[in-house]
C-alpha positions as CSV (number, residue, x, y, z in Angstrom):
1,M,33.2,-78.8,-63.4
2,N,34.2,-82.2,-61.9
3,Y,37.8,-81.6,-60.9
4,R,38.4,-85.3,-60.3
5,N,38.2,-85.8,-64.1
6,I,40.1,-82.6,-65.1
7,H,42.8,-84.6,-66.8
8,S,40.3,-85.8,-69.4
9,I,39.3,-82.3,-70.5
10,P,41.4,-80.7,-73.2
11,I,42.0,-77.3,-71.8
12,T,45.0,-75.0,-72.4
13,I,47.8,-74.5,-69.8
14,G,46.8,-70.9,-69.7
15,I,43.3,-71.7,-68.5
16,L,44.6,-74.2,-66.0
17,M,47.0,-71.6,-64.5
18,F,44.1,-69.2,-64.3
19,L,42.0,-71.7,-62.4
20,L,44.8,-72.4,-60.0
21,A,45.2,-68.7,-59.3
22,T,41.5,-68.0,-58.5
23,K,40.1,-68.3,-55.1
24,A,37.0,-70.0,-56.5
25,F,39.3,-73.0,-57.3
26,A,40.6,-72.9,-53.7
27,F,37.1,-72.8,-52.3
28,Q,36.1,-76.1,-54.0
29,T,39.1,-78.2,-53.1
30,G,39.0,-79.4,-49.6
31,K,42.7,-79.5,-49.0
32,N,43.3,-75.9,-50.1
33,R,40.1,-74.4,-48.7
34,L,40.6,-71.0,-47.2
35,P,40.1,-70.8,-43.4
36,N,36.8,-69.7,-42.0
37,V,36.8,-67.0,-39.3
38,L,34.7,-66.7,-36.1
39,F,35.4,-63.3,-34.6
40,I,33.9,-62.7,-31.1
41,F,33.5,-59.1,-30.0
42,V,33.0,-58.6,-26.2
43,D,32.1,-55.2,-24.9
44,D,34.0,-53.7,-21.9
45,L,35.9,-56.9,-21.2
46,R,39.0,-56.6,-19.0
47,T,41.7,-59.1,-18.8
48,D,39.9,-60.6,-15.7
49,L,39.9,-64.1,-17.1
50,G,41.4,-67.3,-15.9
51,C,43.8,-67.5,-18.8
52,Y,45.1,-64.1,-17.9
53,G,45.8,-65.1,-14.3
54,N,42.6,-64.3,-12.4
55,T,42.1,-67.2,-10.1
56,V,38.6,-66.1,-8.9
57,I,36.6,-65.4,-12.0
58,K,34.9,-68.4,-13.7
59,T,35.6,-68.4,-17.4
60,P,36.1,-72.1,-18.3
61,N,35.1,-71.8,-22.0
62,I,37.4,-68.9,-22.8
63,D,40.1,-70.6,-20.8
64,K,39.6,-73.8,-22.9
65,L,39.9,-71.8,-26.1
66,A,43.0,-70.1,-24.8
67,S,44.7,-73.4,-23.9
68,G,45.1,-74.1,-27.7
69,A,45.5,-70.5,-28.9
70,G,47.8,-67.5,-28.8
71,V,47.0,-65.4,-25.8
72,F,48.3,-61.9,-26.2
73,R,49.1,-60.8,-22.7
74,H,49.9,-57.2,-23.6
75,H,47.2,-56.2,-26.1
76,Y,46.1,-52.6,-26.2
77,V,43.2,-50.8,-28.0
78,Q,43.8,-47.4,-29.6
79,V,40.8,-45.6,-28.0
80,P,39.1,-46.4,-24.6
81,T,35.6,-46.0,-25.8
82,C,33.4,-48.5,-27.8
83,G,32.6,-47.0,-31.2
84,A,36.0,-45.4,-31.7
85,S,37.9,-48.5,-30.6
86,R,35.9,-50.6,-33.0
87,C,36.4,-48.1,-35.8
88,S,40.1,-48.2,-35.4
89,M,40.3,-52.0,-35.2
90,L,38.0,-52.6,-38.2
91,T,39.8,-50.1,-40.4
92,G,43.3,-50.8,-39.1
93,M,43.9,-47.1,-38.7
94,A,45.0,-45.0,-35.7
95,P,42.7,-42.0,-35.1
96,K,43.7,-38.9,-37.0
97,T,41.0,-36.4,-36.0
98,R,38.9,-35.8,-32.9
99,D,36.0,-37.3,-34.7
100,H,37.9,-40.6,-34.6
101,L,37.7,-40.5,-30.8
102,S,33.9,-40.5,-30.7
103,N,31.4,-43.3,-30.6
104,E,30.1,-41.7,-33.8
105,A,33.5,-42.4,-35.6
106,I,32.0,-45.0,-38.0
107,R,28.9,-42.9,-38.6
108,N,31.1,-39.8,-39.4
109,H,33.7,-41.5,-41.6
110,I,32.2,-44.6,-43.2
111,S,28.4,-44.7,-43.2
112,G,26.5,-43.1,-46.0
113,K,29.6,-42.9,-48.3
114,S,29.8,-44.4,-51.7
115,E,31.9,-47.6,-52.1
116,K,35.5,-46.9,-52.8
117,E,38.5,-48.8,-54.1
118,A,39.9,-49.0,-50.5
119,P,37.6,-51.3,-48.4
120,E,35.7,-49.7,-45.5
121,T,36.9,-52.5,-43.2
122,F,38.9,-55.7,-43.3
123,I,35.5,-57.5,-43.4
124,H,34.7,-55.7,-46.6
125,H,38.0,-56.8,-48.0
126,L,37.4,-60.4,-47.1
127,K,33.9,-60.2,-48.7
128,R,35.6,-59.0,-51.9
129,N,37.9,-61.9,-51.7
130,G,35.2,-64.5,-51.8
131,Y,34.1,-64.8,-48.1
132,T,30.5,-64.9,-47.0
133,T,30.3,-62.3,-44.2
134,V,27.7,-62.4,-41.5
135,G,27.4,-60.1,-38.5
136,I,25.3,-60.6,-35.4
137,G,24.9,-58.2,-32.5
138,K,27.2,-55.3,-31.6
139,I,30.1,-55.3,-34.1
140,S,30.5,-51.6,-35.0
141,H,28.7,-49.3,-32.5
142,Y,25.0,-49.3,-33.1
143,I,23.4,-52.7,-32.4
144,D,21.2,-52.9,-35.5
145,G,23.7,-51.2,-37.6
146,L,21.4,-48.2,-37.7
147,Y,21.4,-44.9,-35.8
148,D,17.9,-44.5,-34.3
149,Y,15.0,-46.8,-33.8
150,T,12.0,-44.6,-34.8
151,E,9.8,-45.3,-37.7
152,S,11.9,-42.8,-39.7
153,S,15.0,-45.0,-39.3
154,E,13.7,-47.3,-42.1
155,G,15.8,-45.4,-44.7
156,T,18.8,-44.8,-42.5
157,P,22.0,-46.0,-44.0
158,P,23.7,-48.9,-42.2
159,E,27.0,-48.2,-40.3
160,L,29.0,-50.6,-42.5
161,P,27.1,-50.6,-45.9
162,Y,29.5,-52.8,-47.8
163,S,31.0,-55.2,-45.2
164,W,28.1,-57.7,-44.8
165,D,26.3,-60.3,-46.8
166,R,23.9,-60.6,-43.9
167,F,23.6,-58.6,-40.7
168,L,21.3,-60.0,-38.0
169,F,19.9,-59.1,-34.6
170,D,17.0,-60.4,-32.5
171,P,15.9,-57.7,-30.0
172,G,13.4,-60.1,-28.5
173,Q,10.9,-58.5,-26.1
174,W,12.9,-55.3,-26.1
175,K,11.8,-54.6,-29.7
176,D,14.8,-52.6,-30.8
177,G,18.6,-52.7,-30.5
178,W,19.1,-49.7,-28.3
179,D,16.7,-50.9,-25.7
180,A,18.1,-54.4,-25.9
181,F,21.6,-53.0,-25.3
182,F,20.4,-51.6,-21.9
183,A,18.0,-54.5,-21.2
184,Y,16.5,-55.7,-18.0
185,A,14.9,-59.1,-17.7
186,D,11.3,-57.8,-17.6
187,G,11.5,-56.3,-21.1
188,S,12.3,-52.8,-19.9
189,S,15.5,-50.9,-20.4
190,R,17.5,-48.0,-19.0
191,I,15.8,-45.9,-21.6
192,T,12.2,-46.9,-21.0
193,R,12.7,-46.6,-17.3
194,K,14.2,-43.1,-17.7
195,R,17.4,-44.2,-15.9
196,Q,15.5,-45.2,-12.8
197,V,17.4,-48.4,-12.6
198,R,20.4,-50.0,-10.8
199,P,23.6,-50.6,-12.6
200,Y,23.2,-54.4,-12.1
201,E,20.5,-57.1,-12.0
202,M,20.3,-60.7,-10.9
203,A,17.3,-62.4,-12.5
204,E,15.8,-65.9,-12.4
205,V,15.9,-66.4,-16.2
206,S,17.5,-68.6,-18.7
207,D,20.4,-67.6,-20.9
208,E,17.9,-66.4,-23.5
209,G,16.3,-64.1,-20.8
210,Y,18.7,-61.4,-21.9
211,P,19.6,-60.3,-25.5
212,D,23.0,-61.9,-25.6
213,G,21.4,-65.3,-25.3
214,L,19.3,-64.5,-28.3
215,S,22.5,-63.5,-30.2
216,A,24.1,-66.8,-29.3
217,K,21.1,-68.6,-30.6
218,L,21.2,-66.7,-33.9
219,A,24.9,-67.5,-34.2
220,I,24.4,-71.2,-33.7
221,K,21.8,-71.2,-36.5
222,Q,24.2,-69.3,-38.8
223,I,27.0,-71.8,-38.1
224,D,24.6,-74.5,-39.2
225,N,23.8,-72.6,-42.4
226,L,27.4,-71.6,-43.2
227,S,28.7,-75.1,-42.7
228,K,26.7,-76.1,-45.8
229,G,28.2,-73.4,-48.1
230,E,31.1,-73.9,-50.5
231,K,32.6,-70.5,-49.7
232,P,34.7,-69.7,-46.6
233,F,32.8,-67.6,-44.1
234,F,33.6,-64.7,-41.7
235,L,31.1,-64.8,-38.8
236,A,31.2,-61.9,-36.3
237,V,29.3,-62.2,-33.1
238,G,29.1,-59.2,-30.8
239,F,28.1,-59.7,-27.1
240,F,27.0,-56.8,-24.9
241,K,28.0,-58.1,-21.6
242,P,29.9,-57.2,-19.5
243,H,28.9,-53.6,-20.6
244,L,26.7,-51.8,-18.1
245,P,24.2,-52.6,-16.8
246,F,25.9,-55.6,-15.3
247,N,22.9,-57.8,-15.7
248,A,23.1,-61.6,-15.8
249,P,21.0,-64.7,-15.0
250,K,21.1,-65.6,-11.3
251,K,23.0,-68.9,-11.9
252,Y,26.1,-66.8,-12.9
253,W,25.9,-64.7,-9.8
254,D,25.7,-67.9,-7.8
255,L,29.1,-69.0,-9.0
256,Y,30.8,-66.6,-6.6
257,R,31.1,-65.9,-2.9
258,R,31.1,-62.2,-2.8
259,N,33.6,-61.9,0.1
260,A,36.1,-63.9,-2.0
261,I,36.1,-61.3,-4.8
262,P,39.2,-59.1,-4.4
263,L,39.0,-55.3,-4.4
264,T,41.2,-53.1,-6.5
265,P,44.9,-52.9,-5.7
266,S,44.8,-49.2,-6.7
267,P,42.1,-47.7,-4.5
268,M,43.6,-44.2,-4.5
269,V,44.0,-41.5,-7.2
270,P,47.6,-41.9,-8.6
271,E,50.2,-39.7,-7.0
272,K,51.2,-36.5,-9.0
273,V,48.2,-36.7,-11.4
274,N,45.8,-33.9,-12.2
275,S,42.1,-34.7,-11.9
276,A,41.8,-33.9,-15.6
277,S,43.3,-37.3,-16.3
278,L,40.4,-38.9,-14.5
279,H,36.6,-38.5,-14.8
280,N,33.5,-38.5,-12.5
281,N,32.0,-41.9,-13.5
282,K,29.3,-40.2,-15.6
283,E,28.3,-43.4,-17.4
284,F,28.2,-45.5,-14.2
285,N,26.3,-42.8,-12.2
286,R,23.7,-42.5,-15.0
287,Y,21.9,-45.5,-13.3
288,L,20.0,-43.4,-10.9
289,L,19.0,-46.1,-8.4
290,G,22.5,-47.1,-7.7
291,E,23.1,-47.2,-4.0
292,E,26.1,-45.0,-4.2
293,K,27.4,-42.4,-6.7
294,P,31.2,-42.6,-6.5
295,T,33.6,-40.0,-7.8
296,P,37.4,-39.7,-7.4
297,D,36.7,-37.3,-4.4
298,T,34.0,-39.6,-2.8
299,P,35.0,-43.2,-3.5
300,A,32.6,-46.1,-3.3
301,S,32.5,-48.0,0.0
302,R,34.2,-51.4,0.2
303,E,30.8,-53.2,0.4
304,Y,29.4,-51.5,-2.7
305,S,32.7,-51.9,-4.6
306,R,32.6,-55.6,-3.9
307,K,28.9,-55.8,-5.0
308,I,29.7,-54.1,-8.3
309,R,32.7,-56.3,-8.9
310,H,30.5,-59.3,-8.2
311,A,28.0,-58.1,-10.8
312,Y,30.7,-57.6,-13.4
313,Y,32.1,-61.1,-12.8
314,A,28.7,-62.6,-13.2
315,A,28.2,-60.8,-16.5
316,V,31.6,-62.0,-17.7
317,S,30.7,-65.6,-16.7
318,Y,27.4,-65.3,-18.6
319,T,29.2,-64.2,-21.8
320,D,31.7,-67.0,-21.3
321,A,28.9,-69.6,-21.2
322,L,27.5,-68.2,-24.5
323,I,30.9,-68.3,-26.1
324,G,31.1,-71.9,-25.0
325,K,27.9,-72.7,-27.0
326,L,29.5,-71.2,-30.2
327,L,32.7,-73.2,-29.8
328,D,30.8,-76.4,-29.1
329,K,28.7,-75.9,-32.3
330,L,31.8,-75.3,-34.4
331,Q,33.3,-78.5,-33.1
332,S,30.0,-80.5,-33.6
333,K,30.0,-79.4,-37.3
334,G,33.6,-80.3,-37.8
335,L,34.5,-76.7,-38.5
336,D,37.0,-76.3,-35.7
337,K,39.8,-77.8,-37.8
338,N,39.6,-75.0,-40.4
339,T,38.3,-72.0,-38.5
340,I,40.4,-69.2,-37.1
341,I,38.8,-68.0,-33.8
342,V,39.5,-64.4,-32.6
343,L,38.2,-63.2,-29.2
344,W,38.7,-59.5,-28.7
345,G,37.7,-57.0,-26.0
346,D,37.0,-53.5,-27.3
347,H,38.7,-51.9,-24.3
348,G,39.2,-52.5,-20.6
349,W,37.2,-51.1,-17.7
350,Q,38.3,-49.6,-14.4
351,L,36.5,-51.5,-11.6
352,G,37.2,-48.9,-9.0
353,D,40.9,-48.7,-10.0
354,H,42.0,-45.1,-9.2
355,R,38.4,-44.6,-8.0
356,I,37.2,-44.8,-11.6
357,W,34.2,-47.0,-12.6
358,G,34.4,-47.1,-16.4
359,K,36.7,-46.6,-19.3
360,H,37.5,-43.2,-20.9
361,T,41.0,-42.8,-19.4
362,L,44.6,-43.4,-20.7
363,F,45.4,-45.7,-17.9
364,E,46.5,-49.4,-18.3
365,K,43.2,-50.9,-17.1
366,A,41.1,-48.9,-19.6
367,L,43.4,-49.6,-22.7
368,K,44.4,-53.2,-22.0
369,S,42.0,-55.9,-23.2
370,P,42.0,-59.6,-24.1
371,L,43.1,-60.8,-27.5
372,I,43.1,-64.5,-28.2
373,I,43.7,-65.9,-31.6
374,S,43.4,-69.6,-32.5
375,V,44.8,-70.7,-35.9
376,P,44.4,-74.4,-36.5
377,S,46.8,-74.3,-39.5
378,I,49.7,-73.3,-37.3
379,T,50.7,-76.6,-35.7
380,R,53.2,-75.1,-33.2
381,Q,51.4,-72.0,-32.3
382,R,52.8,-69.9,-29.4
383,R,50.5,-69.9,-26.4
384,N,51.5,-67.0,-24.2
385,I,52.6,-64.0,-26.3
386,D,54.2,-61.3,-24.2
387,E,55.1,-58.8,-26.9
388,I,53.1,-55.5,-26.8
389,V,50.6,-55.4,-29.6
390,S,47.7,-53.1,-30.7
391,S,44.2,-53.6,-32.1
392,V,45.3,-52.1,-35.4
393,D,47.5,-55.1,-35.8
394,I,44.5,-57.4,-36.2
395,Y,43.6,-56.2,-39.7
396,P,46.9,-57.2,-41.4
397,T,47.1,-60.4,-39.3
398,L,43.7,-61.7,-40.5
399,I,44.3,-60.7,-44.1
400,E,47.6,-62.7,-44.1
401,L,46.0,-65.7,-42.4
402,C,43.1,-65.6,-45.0
403,Q,45.7,-65.5,-47.8
404,A,44.5,-62.2,-49.3
405,E,46.6,-59.2,-50.3
406,M,46.6,-56.1,-48.1
407,P,44.6,-53.5,-50.0
408,H,46.5,-50.5,-48.6
409,K,48.9,-49.6,-45.8
410,T,47.3,-49.5,-42.4
411,S,48.7,-48.4,-39.0
412,G,49.3,-51.9,-37.8
413,K,51.5,-54.9,-38.7
414,S,50.8,-58.6,-39.0
415,M,51.2,-60.7,-35.9
416,V,51.4,-64.0,-37.7
417,G,55.1,-64.1,-37.0
418,L,54.4,-63.7,-33.3
419,L,51.9,-66.5,-33.5
420,R,54.5,-68.8,-35.1
421,G,57.3,-67.7,-32.8
422,E,59.2,-66.3,-35.8
423,D,59.3,-62.5,-35.3
424,P,62.3,-61.6,-33.0
425,E,62.4,-58.0,-34.2
426,W,58.9,-57.0,-33.3
427,E,58.7,-53.3,-32.4
428,E,56.9,-53.0,-29.1
429,A,54.9,-49.8,-28.8
430,A,51.1,-49.5,-28.4
431,Y,49.6,-46.0,-28.7
432,G,46.4,-44.8,-27.2
433,Y,44.4,-41.6,-27.8
434,Y,41.8,-39.8,-25.6
435,N,41.0,-37.0,-23.3
436,N,43.4,-34.5,-25.0
437,G,46.3,-37.0,-24.6
438,I,48.4,-39.5,-26.3
439,T,49.9,-42.5,-24.4
440,V,52.4,-45.2,-25.4
441,R,53.0,-48.5,-23.8
442,V,56.5,-49.9,-24.2
443,P,58.2,-52.7,-22.3
444,G,58.3,-51.8,-18.7
445,Y,56.7,-48.3,-19.0
446,R,53.6,-46.3,-19.9
447,Y,54.3,-42.7,-21.0
448,T,51.5,-40.2,-21.4
449,R,51.5,-36.6,-22.6
450,Y,48.4,-34.4,-22.5
451,Y,47.7,-31.3,-24.6
452,R,45.9,-29.2,-22.0
453,N,46.4,-26.4,-19.6
454,E,46.1,-28.4,-16.4
455,K,49.5,-29.5,-14.9
456,P,51.2,-31.9,-14.9
457,V,50.8,-32.7,-18.6
458,V,53.3,-35.6,-18.5
459,E,52.8,-39.0,-16.7
460,L,55.3,-41.9,-16.6
461,Y,54.6,-45.2,-14.9
462,D,57.3,-47.8,-14.2
463,H,55.6,-51.1,-14.7
464,H,58.6,-53.0,-13.4
465,N,57.9,-51.6,-9.9
466,D,54.4,-50.2,-10.2
467,P,52.2,-52.3,-12.5
468,E,49.0,-50.7,-11.1
469,E,50.2,-47.2,-12.2
470,N,49.8,-45.7,-8.7
471,H,52.9,-43.3,-8.9
472,N,53.6,-40.8,-11.6
473,I,57.4,-40.7,-11.7
474,A,57.8,-38.2,-14.6
475,S,59.2,-35.4,-12.4
476,D,61.6,-37.8,-10.7
477,V,63.4,-39.0,-13.9
478,P,63.6,-36.0,-16.3
479,E,66.4,-37.7,-18.2
480,L,64.0,-40.4,-19.4
481,L,61.4,-38.0,-20.8
482,L,63.3,-37.0,-23.9
483,K,63.7,-40.7,-24.8
484,F,60.0,-41.3,-24.4
485,D,59.0,-38.1,-26.2
486,K,60.8,-39.5,-29.3
487,I,58.8,-42.7,-29.0
488,L,55.6,-40.9,-28.4
489,E,56.1,-38.7,-31.5
490,K,56.1,-41.7,-33.7
491,G,52.5,-42.3,-32.8
492,N,51.4,-38.6,-33.1
493,T,49.0,-38.6,-36.1
494,G,48.4,-34.9,-35.8
495,L,45.3,-35.6,-33.8
496,Y,45.6,-32.6,-31.5
497,L,46.6,-30.2,-34.3
498,N,43.1,-30.5,-36.0
């Protein structure tokens, strides 16, 4: 139908009202076109970025995005491990069972199920509302959206069977997603080398010499294709780095002078904390050729600590460069004016903080991650947003921004008011779940309660005076614990009663 000549067609008012109400009408009128979404997932990304105040790390492209976007300075994931954190964010739901704390959360609760009235993810809901949905790389947990890479995997159900119109991944010389995830530049992987590898690599290769470069190339091609469509699109791109191994092309290592990279401000185990709140760096020490095997009892040397931090910074700068390519492509196609951009880290990572190398704790550095949201339609968007928010808040935020109805109640709430600077009554409490414990981050404090035998089971950190969480003050201020218990109970989903 030619809408420029619609006045000449004798249609009833009822039909006209129907057309105005349908999203198909909105898609085909440039002024009312629904926004596209580019959602960038980054694995194991701390808030070590220029836009978050790190003056050493080189992240010019993320910083440029942040300069015109809402930077959530206190964003927290619900679970400090990849698969479970992604499950919680994609479904908008806090974990309710121990299965929800596992990297197999999506496999156990979504994959292989029949399609239901309630969408499996917010991506599924956008697809039902007229969006073309395309996924590339690591979005849920398994890279190809499958669970194994043998010949028998051909009939394996995808992780998210109803969310995608297209799901793509180029494993390159590594041949499958799992080997690509742990890739080394010569085409080998941690798996094929039977863990006889270092937890880092500096290689004389181009950006496409590692799998993330191939994902960026795929994404650029998809932006070209999607720009020609009449429907709005949701494009998700998942980058591996800076997940272990910290491998990156040499040019990103060369951005840094190693001696200028700072060491952790929390080199000791926190005071009055049981070792059960920590771990022995199992994931990190799985790389058998690592020069040292640090644990909380035998910390890494200063020299090795700085080498690993250098490797992590190089991996972050590599991902930053690839993100820059996507943003440049959006702009070159004229899509930046109507594309919401979300950059999300699936959790933090302790780079020697409290002698931990990894995630899997309920400390600030494992639960805090970057969240940057750019909304071109908000002309006076807030830049630095200090309110405490959670990953479960992303679902209702995107659904509102994409002008769809929420399909059901989730654990989060829309952050659109915060982006507009119009939500003075935002309730600040971010809950985290792991390791037989529940934690809540509120303004000025982190309060954690463990459901275990090892004492103490309660930890309280005063972020006004101790932002690195080096001193558990719970036993010093018993009068505050009742107050924080009441707040914590609001986030108790019955997880540890199952």
